[in-house]
C-alpha positions in Angstrom: 13.9 13.5 36.6 12.1 15.0 39.6 13.9 16.7 42.4 14.0 15.0 45.8 11.4 16.2 48.3 12.9 18.9 50.6 14.0 17.9 54.1 12.5 19.9 57.0 14.2 21.0 60.3 13.6 23.8 62.8 17.0 25.4 62.1 19.7 24.8 59.5 23.2 26.1 60.2 25.8 26.6 57.5 29.3 26.0 59.0 30.7 23.9 61.8 33.3 26.3 63.1 33.0 27.7 66.6 30.2 30.0 65.6 28.1 27.3 63.9 28.6 24.7 66.7 28.0 27.3 69.4 24.7 28.2 67.7 23.9 24.5 67.4 24.4 24.1 71.2 22.4 27.2 72.1 19.5 26.5 69.7 19.5 22.7 70.3 19.3 23.4 74.0 15.9 25.1 73.3 14.7 21.8 71.9 14.9 22.7 68.2 15.8 20.1 65.6 19.0 21.5 64.2 20.9 20.4 61.0 24.5 21.7 60.7 26.0 21.5 57.2 29.8 21.7 57.0 31.7 21.6 53.7 35.0 20.3 55.2 35.0 16.6 55.9 37.2 16.8 59.0 37.8 19.2 61.9 40.5 21.6 60.8 43.7 22.3 62.7 44.5 26.0 62.4 46.1 28.6 64.6 43.1 30.7 65.5 40.6 31.0 68.3 42.7 29.6 71.1 42.0 32.0 74.1 38.6 32.0 75.7 37.5 35.0 77.7 35.5 34.8 81.1 32.2 35.8 79.5 32.5 33.0 76.9 33.6 30.5 79.5 30.4 31.2 81.5 28.4 30.2 78.4 30.5 27.1 77.7 30.2 26.1 81.4 26.4 26.1 81.0 26.9 23.6 78.1 29.4 21.5 80.0 32.2 22.4 77.5 34.7 24.3 79.7 34.9 21.3 82.1 35.7 19.0 79.1 38.4 21.4 77.9 40.1 21.6 81.3 40.0 17.8 81.7 41.9 17.6 78.4 44.6 20.0 79.6 43.4 23.4 78.7 45.6 26.1 80.4 44.2 28.7 82.8 45.7 32.1 82.1 45.7 34.9 84.7 46.5 38.1 82.8 46.9 39.9 79.5 50.1 42.0 79.3 51.3 44.5 76.7 54.9 45.6 76.9 56.8 48.4 75.2 60.3 49.8 75.8 59.2 52.4 78.4 56.3 50.8 80.2 53.6 48.1 80.2 49.9 47.5 80.6 49.0 44.5 82.7 45.4 43.4 82.9 45.1 41.2 86.0 42.1 39.0 85.5 42.2 37.8 89.1 40.7 41.2 90.0 37.4 40.2 88.2 34.5 38.5 90.1 35.1 35.1 91.5 34.3 32.3 89.0 35.0 34.6 86.0 38.6 35.7 86.7 40.7 33.7 84.3 41.2 33.0 80.6 41.5 29.6 79.1 43.9 28.5 76.4 43.2 25.4 74.2 43.9 24.3 70.7 41.2 25.4 68.2 40.8 21.8 67.1 40.3 20.8 70.7 37.6 23.4 71.2 35.8 22.4 68.0 35.9 18.8 68.9 34.6 19.4 72.4 31.7 21.4 71.0 30.9 18.8 68.3 31.1 15.8 70.7 28.8 17.3 73.3 25.9 18.6 71.3 22.3 18.2 72.3 20.6 15.1 70.9 18.4 17.2 68.6 21.4 18.4 66.6 22.9 16.6 63.6 26.2 17.6 62.1 26.8 16.6 58.4 30.4 17.0 57.2 31.5 17.1 53.6 28.2 18.9 52.7 28.3 22.1 50.7 25.5 24.7 50.9 25.1 26.4 47.6 22.5 29.0 48.1 19.5 30.0 50.2 16.0 28.9 49.4 13.1 31.5 49.5 9.4 31.0 49.9 6.7 32.7 47.7 7.1 36.0 49.7 10.8 36.2 49.2 11.6 35.2 52.8 14.6 32.9 53.3 13.2 29.5 54.2 16.1 27.1 53.9 19.2 26.2 51.9 20.1 24.3 48.8 22.7 21.6 49.4 25.0 20.4 46.6 23.9 17.0 45.4 21.3 16.6 48.2 18.4 18.8 47.4 17.0 21.3 50.0 16.8 21.6 53.7 13.8 23.8 54.6 13.7 25.6 58.0 12.0 28.6 59.6 15.6 29.8 60.6 18.8 29.7 58.6 22.0 30.6 60.5 25.0 31.8 58.4 28.2 30.6 60.1 30.2 30.2 57.0 33.0 32.6 57.6 34.6 35.8 56.2 33.5 35.2 52.6 30.0 34.0 53.6 28.0 32.8 50.7 24.8 33.1 52.7 25.5 36.7 53.7 25.9 37.7 50.1 22.7 35.7 49.2 20.8 37.6 51.8 22.0 40.9 50.3 23.9 42.0 53.4 27.0 44.2 52.8 30.3 43.7 54.6 33.1 46.3 53.9 36.1 44.2 54.8 39.4 46.0 55.4 42.7 44.3 55.4 45.5 45.5 57.8 48.8 46.4 56.2 50.5 43.5 57.8 50.2 39.7 58.3 50.8 37.4 61.3 53.1 34.4 61.3 51.8 31.7 63.7 54.4 29.4 65.3 53.6 26.4 67.4 56.7 26.1 69.6 57.1 22.6 71.3 58.7 21.6 74.6 58.5 24.9 76.5 57.7 24.1 80.1 57.1 26.6 82.9 55.7 29.3 80.7 54.0 32.1 82.6 50.2 31.7 82.5 49.5 34.9 80.6 49.1 36.4 77.2 52.1 38.7 76.6 52.2 41.1 73.6 55.4 43.0 72.9 55.8 46.1 70.7 59.0 46.3 68.7 60.3 48.5 65.9 59.0 45.8 63.5 55.6 45.3 65.1 53.7 43.0 67.4 55.1 39.8 68.9 52.6 37.9 71.1 52.9 34.7 73.0 50.9 32.5 75.3 51.0 28.8 76.5 49.1 26.0 74.9 48.3 22.5 76.3 51.2 20.0 76.3 54.0 22.4 77.2 53.7 24.3 74.0 53.8 28.0 73.2 51.9 30.0 70.6 53.9 32.8 69.1 52.5 35.4 66.7 54.9 37.6 64.8 53.8 40.6 62.7 55.4 40.8 59.3 55.0 42.8 56.1 53.2 41.0 53.3 56.4 40.4 51.3 58.9 39.7 54.1 59.2 36.0 53.3 59.3 36.3 49.5 62.2 34.3 48.1 63.4 33.1 51.5 64.8 29.5 51.6 65.3 27.4 54.7 68.6 29.1 55.5 66.9 32.5 55.1 64.1 31.5 57.5 66.7 30.5 60.1 68.4 33.9 59.7 64.9 35.5 60.1 64.4 33.5 63.3 67.8 34.5 64.7 67.0 38.2 64.1 63.6 37.7 65.9 65.4 36.3 68.9 68.0 39.1 68.9 65.2 41.6 68.7 63.3 40.0 71.7 65.8 38.4 74.2 62.9 36.9 76.0 62.8 34.3 73.2 66.3 33.1 73.8 65.3 30.6 76.5 63.6 28.5 73.9 65.6 29.5 70.8 66.3 25.8 69.9 62.6 24.9 69.9 61.8 28.0 67.9 64.3 27.2 65.2 62.9 23.6 65.0 59.4 24.8 64.3 59.9 27.7 61.9 59.6 25.5 58.8 56.0 24.7 59.9 54.9 28.3 60.3 51.5 29.5 59.0 51.1 33.0 57.6 47.7 34.6 58.2 46.2 37.7 56.5 44.4 40.0 59.0 41.3 42.0 58.4 38.3 43.6 60.2 34.7 44.5 59.4 31.2 44.6 60.9 28.4 43.6 58.5 25.8 46.3 57.8 23.2 43.9 59.4 23.3 40.6 61.1 19.8 39.4 60.2 17.1 39.4 57.5 13.8 37.7 57.5 14.6 34.0 57.9 18.3 34.3 58.5 20.8 35.2 61.2 24.5 35.9 60.9 26.9 34.7 63.6 30.7 34.7 64.0 32.9 35.7 61.1 30.0 35.9 58.6 28.9 38.9 60.7 32.2 40.4 62.0 35.9 40.0 62.1 38.5 41.6 64.4 42.3 41.5 64.8 43.2 38.4 66.8 45.5 40.2 69.3 42.6 41.3 71.5 41.3 37.7 71.7 37.7 38.6 70.7 36.8 36.8 67.5 36.0 33.3 68.8 34.5 34.8 72.0 32.2 37.1 70.0 31.0 34.2 68.0 29.9 32.4 71.3 28.2 35.6 72.4 26.3 35.8 69.1 25.0 32.2 69.6 23.9 33.0 73.1 22.2 36.2 72.1 20.4 34.5 69.2 19.2 31.7 71.5 17.9 34.2 74.1 16.0 36.2 71.5 14.3 33.0 70.1 13.4 32.0 73.7 11.7 35.4 74.2 9.8 35.6 70.9 7.5 32.9 69.4 7.8 34.5 66.0 11.2 33.8 64.3 11.4 37.1 62.5 10.5 39.1 65.6 13.3 37.2 67.4 15.7 38.1 64.6 14.8 41.8 64.9 15.4 41.6 68.7 18.7 39.7 68.1 20.0 42.4 65.8 18.9 45.3 68.0 20.7 43.7 71.0 23.8 42.3 69.4 24.8 44.7 66.5 25.7 47.6 68.8 27.8 45.3 71.0 29.6 43.9 67.9 30.3 47.4 66.7 31.7 48.4 70.1 33.9 45.4 70.5 35.1 45.8 66.9 36.1 49.4 67.8 37.9 48.2 71.0 39.8 45.5 69.1 40.8 47.8 66.3 42.1 50.5 68.6 44.0 47.9 70.7 45.5 46.4 67.6 46.6 49.8 66.2 48.2 50.5 69.6 50.6 47.6 69.1 50.9 47.1 65.3 51.0 50.6 63.7 54.5 51.1 62.4 54.2 54.8 61.4 56.1 57.3 63.5 52.9 58.9 64.7 51.1 55.6 65.3 54.0 54.2 67.4 54.2 57.4 69.5 50.4 57.6 70.1 50.0 53.9 70.6 52.8 53.5 73.1 51.8 56.6 75.1 48.2 55.2 75.3 49.6 51.8 76.4 51.7 53.3 79.2 49.0 55.7 80.4 46.3 53.0 80.4 48.6 50.7 82.3 49.3 53.3 85.0 45.6 54.1 85.4 43.6 51.5 87.5 40.3 52.9 86.4 41.1 52.7 82.7 42.9 49.4 82.8 40.0 47.8 84.8 37.5 49.1 82.2 39.6 47.8 79.3 39.9 44.4 81.0 36.2 44.2 81.8 35.3 45.0 78.2 37.7 42.4 76.8 36.5 39.8 79.3 32.9 39.9 77.9 31.3 40.7 81.3 29.5 43.8 80.0 30.6 46.7 77.8 31.5 50.1 79.3 32.5 52.3 76.4 35.4 54.7 76.8 34.4 58.3 77.0 36.2 61.3 75.2 37.6 62.1 78.7 39.0 58.6 79.0 40.6 58.9 75.6 42.3 62.2 76.6 43.5 60.5 79.8 44.9 57.6 77.8 47.0 60.1 75.7 48.1 61.9 78.9 46.4 65.2 77.8 44.3 65.4 80.9 44.9 64.3 84.5 42.5 61.7 85.9 41.7 62.3 89.6 40.2 58.8 89.8 43.2 57.0 88.3 44.1 55.1 91.5 40.7 53.4 92.0 38.3 51.2 90.1 35.5 52.7 88.1 32.4 53.5 90.1 30.3 50.8 88.3 32.7 48.1 89.5 
């Protein structure tokens, strides 16, 4: 029996998460015929990718997505705050340029749905479709994908947006040295919590990170750092005792303790890892989102970086008629940025999650000194906001640790 004739498109994208749908928006806006293949039949509801940074919001605004999210109740947040027993670091986003001076909180499912329902007409999303492998031409260049039970989709450009364990990344021969953090995060969706401050707050405790921010519908997202075996053997009564100990440890949770106890049975426990792929392109293929990089969620960079990937890929394709030349330009532009934001996210996460004596001492000192230094805190905020990266110098690091005085600590950096 003969194989079906291959289908042809301009771009085929594997994965309909934020990375895949953002790439579909960006490339479809250039007029390309885009086919998105997604193995899951429905949009998932998972506690990830809920806080959008100003840089990503600018891109989403150009696609009409941020307006949709706000019309559906997405919450504007004004600051990102980290608190420890002797001090705090408050990143006040209202200090950023007008029109890019807030974060936006929305459910991950809400963001995915808004992206999927407002795609350019040249984009088709096919759900319940599993991509098995890449297809290569006679020269060995990647030229499409093989779809389970549906033959091949040929395209000059394949986009891998298929997540941490990307099948397409492996097929392209691109390495990714994934490292797991020595802890996990418990995600709690706390209902009926009105009048929550419009900010992301991260607390450091003797047992690790606790982070909270409001979600649409008077709800609160709470992340709690745990050791991998903390819940082993715990029954329902044990989970309530764990919740009570959490409240006792962080009195700020007392005001919604009843709601917290009511939702603990529906918790989700998430492993946490980080990596940057050795490359984000090869002839015929581009990597975006978690197929290319992963960061700790506490710095709110993962989903936002995926949107930046899509925008950078689109810009490179708009500037270069030849696809492979565009891929070279995409990697040259984006890979250093990915590496830098990965370093920023890793350092920020260690500041709040490292439970060793030395880690706690260094992390908390860095937190306090950064919070007390306007130049450093503005630089950190600007980097996280996605408005342009300004790497921290060795001098900045020494100032963070309090080993050198900073004569410019009471004013913004010169570039601002």
